[in-house]
N, C-alpha and C positions, 0 to 999 in steps of 0.2 A: 376905461373902467371895465372889468370883467363882469359879464352879466349871465345870469342863470335862469332857466325856465323852472316852473314848478316840478317838471319831470326830472330835470337835472338835480334839483334839491332832493327829490324822492330817492334817486339812485345814490346820491352821495351821503345822505343821512340814514337811509333805511326806514324812514317814516313815510307812509303812504300819502300821496297827494290829497286824497279825501280827508285823511286825518289832519293834515296841515291846514286845510281850508277850515275845518271845524275849530281847530285851535285858534286860528286867526280871528274867526267870528266870535267865539265864545269867550276867549281869554285875552284877546288883544295882545298876544305875545309878540307880534311883529307886524310891521306895516309894509307890505310889498308895494313896489311901484307898479304902475300899469302903463302898457303901451296904448297907442291910439285904438288898437283893436280890443282893448279892455283886458288882454291877457296879462297875468301877473309876471313880473320878473324881479330878480333879486341880485344884489351885488355881493362882493366879497365879505363885507361886514355882516350882511344878512346870513351868509353861509356859515361864518364862524359862530355867530350867535345861535343858529339852528343846530350846529354840531354840538355845542355845549348843552343845549336843551335835550337833544337826542341822547347824549351821554348820561345825563341825570335821569332821564325817563327810563332808559334801559337798565339803570341801576336800581330801579324800584321807587323812585320819587314820583309822587302823583303830579300830574300836569297842573292841577289847581294850585299846588304848593310852589311849583317852579314859576308859575305866572306871577306870584307875589314877590319874587326875588329880583333884586337889582343885579346888574352885571357882576358887581363885586361879590355879592352873596352867592351867585352861581359858581364863581371861581372858587370861593371858600368851600362850598359844598363838594365840589369836584375833587378838591385836594384832600378832603377828609375820607374819601372813598378808597378803600384798599382794592387795588386792581384784581379782578377776577380773570384768571388766565384762560378760562373757557369762553369768555366773551371777547373774542378777538376783534370784533368790529369796533369796539371802543378805542383800542390802540390805533387802528387804521384811521379813525376819525381824528384822533389827537395828532397823529403824525401829519395828516393832511392839513390841519389848522396851522401847525408849526411851520410847514413848508410854505403855505400861502404867505405867512408873515416873515419868511426867511429868518426864523428865530433858531439859530444853531444851539444855544444853551438848552432851550426847551426841547428841541428835537433830540439832542444827545441824552437828556435826562429821561425822556419817554422811552427811548431805545434801551438805555441802561436798565430801567425798571422792568421793561418787558423781558429782556434776556435773563435778568435776575430771577424773575418769577416763573417764566415758562421754559427757560433753557434756549440755547441758540438755535437748535434744529427746529423746534416747534415755532419759534419766533419767525424764522425764515419762511417756513411752509405756510403757516396760518396767518401771518401778518405782513411780512415784508414783500413777498411776491404779490399778494392781493393789493397791497398798498401801491406798488409800482404800476399795477394795472389801472388803479383808480387815478393816479397822477397822469397816466397815459391818456385816459379818457378826457381829463381836464385839458391836457395839452392839445389833443386832437380837435376838441371843440372850441379851442381858442380862449379858454377861461383861465389858464395859467400860461406864463411865458416859459420858454426853454430854460431860462435861468432857474425857475422853481424846480423843474424836473432834474436839472443838473445838480442843484443844491442837495436835494434829497438823495440822489444816486451816489454822489461822492461820499456822503456821510455813512450810507449803508455799506458801501464798498470798504471804507475805512474800518468799520466795525467788524466786517467779515474777515478782513486781513488780521485784525487783532485776535479774533476767535481762532483762526488757523494757527497763528503763532503760539497760542496758548495750549495747543494740543501737544501731547508727548511725541517724540520722534518715533516714526514707524519702526516696528521690530519684526515685521512680517518677513519670513525667510524662505518663502515659496518661489523665489526667483522672479516674481512679478514686479514690473516697474512701468508706471503709466505716464506718458507725456500728454499734457493738457494744453490746448491752444484754441484760438479761432483763426480762420484763414485770413490771408492778407488781401488788401485791396477791396474790402467790402465795408458797408456801414454796420457798425456794431451797436447801434441803438435802433430799437424798433420804431416804426413811424409814430407810435404814441408815446415815445419817450422811455420805454422800458430798456433796460441795459442788458445786452446780450452777454456781457462779461460776468454779471452777477450769478446766473445759474452755473457758469463754468467755475467760478470761485467756490460755489456751494458744493459742486462735485469734488473739487479739490479738498474742501473741508471734510466731506464724508469719507473720501478715500483715506485721508490721513487718520481720521477717527477709527477706521477699520484696520489701521496699521499698515496700509499699502504704501510703499515708497512712490513718490511722484516727482516729476519735473514740470513745474508750472511755467509756461512761456507767455501766457496772457494773450492779448489780441494782436491782430495784424501780423501774423507770423508767416513769412514766405516759405515755400517748399524747400528751397536750397538751405535755409537755416535749419529746418527740421532734419535734413540729411546730415548736417554737421553735428547736431545734437545726438542723433542716433549712432553716429560713428564714435562718439566720445562717451556715451552712456549705454548701459545694457538695457535699453528700452524694449519691452515686450508688447506693449499696446500703445496706440496713439488714439486719444479721445478728443473729439471736437464737436462743436455745435453747428447745426445748419443755420446759415444766415438767410433770412427771409427773402432778400432780393436776388439770391441765386436761383435762376429758373431751373426747371427739371433737367433740361438738356445740359446746361452748364454743370449742374451737380453730378450728372452721370459721367460726363467727361472728366470732371475733377476727381471723382472716385476711381475711375479707370487709371488716371495718371498716378494717383496715390498708390493704388494696388500694385502697379508696375514698379514704382520707385521703392516700395517697402514690401517685397514679397515674403519676407520672413517675419513680418510684424502683423499683429491683428489691428485692424483699423475699426474703431468703434465711434459711432456718431449718434446724436439725438438733436432735438430742438423743436420749436413750435410747429414746424412743417414736416416733421419726420414721418408722420402717418401718411403723407401724400407721396412719399418716395418709395421706390422699389429698388432692390439691389440683389443681383445674382452673382456678385464677385466672390470668389472663394474666401479671401481673407478679410472681407469687409462685413461688419455686423451693424445692424440698425436697432437702436433701443427705442421702441415705440411706447411701451407702457411703464407704469410705475413699478410693476413687478419685475420687468426686465432690467430696469435700472438697479433695483435692490439686488437682483441676482448678480449683476455686474460688480457691485460693491463687495459682495460676499465671496465671489468665486475664488476657489483655491484655498480659502481660509480653513475649512474643515480639515483638509489634508494636512495643512501646516500645523494645526493644533494637535492632530494625532501624532505627528512625528516629533512634536515638542514635548509630549507627555512622557514622564519617566516610566520605565517598566517596573511595575509593582507586583508582577505575578510571582516573583521569587524564582523563576527559572533561569 
């Protein structure tokens, strides 16, 4: 059975440990178990119950009212609430609960409602990436199994691919074409269960949204395959993510090999450890900040828009 400390519960629900203790004593909302040391601990059912309480409380229900509700009444109250897209923590909690239960219909419904109300881009940035981190913490601390993380990851990837397919075909005529991939021979999940392919897919989505033609190769792509693709397609830029278990020395050698193999291409990379890397290679660019990533998405578009505008000067 997966067990949680009161600090775990605080981090997962957003309710302070001090407040949880007061609720326990004053309203008898829940009854935590105690170790021989007298420290509280909670199981998965407690966590799900407290996530529901946190959801209702954050939606404005008084804790004294919540305390009088049965589990069925809490569920009914929660269903009556129209989601507020500014309160993203609620969606994160709901997805966490559905993942713990391995409840695919509920997970899909929450995800559908989220994207419907907030849009895919905001959903990814404000909910799905933070949710992946939360599941990662649960996995690292042994409170969910790898199956739970894989369950959530696969459903989010499926939704992302549907969103990509739903975008219009790129019409950008600036000659830019981006090849996206992750390197071969590395682990593509973070130690905490986060999926390294998800941010790559999101970059694919954003580039397509900006009208930039792409070739998406996914994960575990060897260098010789990249050579083949570049010989068959007019690729101008290769974009990939840093894999955390590539040490700095390996990364530098990898980039040198890359730069030598593709001297006429721009090699662009980013990732969780990008800020720790340095690069002095002429055709290699590191994206460290959100602003640099936004500039990468937009580059060349203003020129393309100007050339596409009709001449209305009358000359």
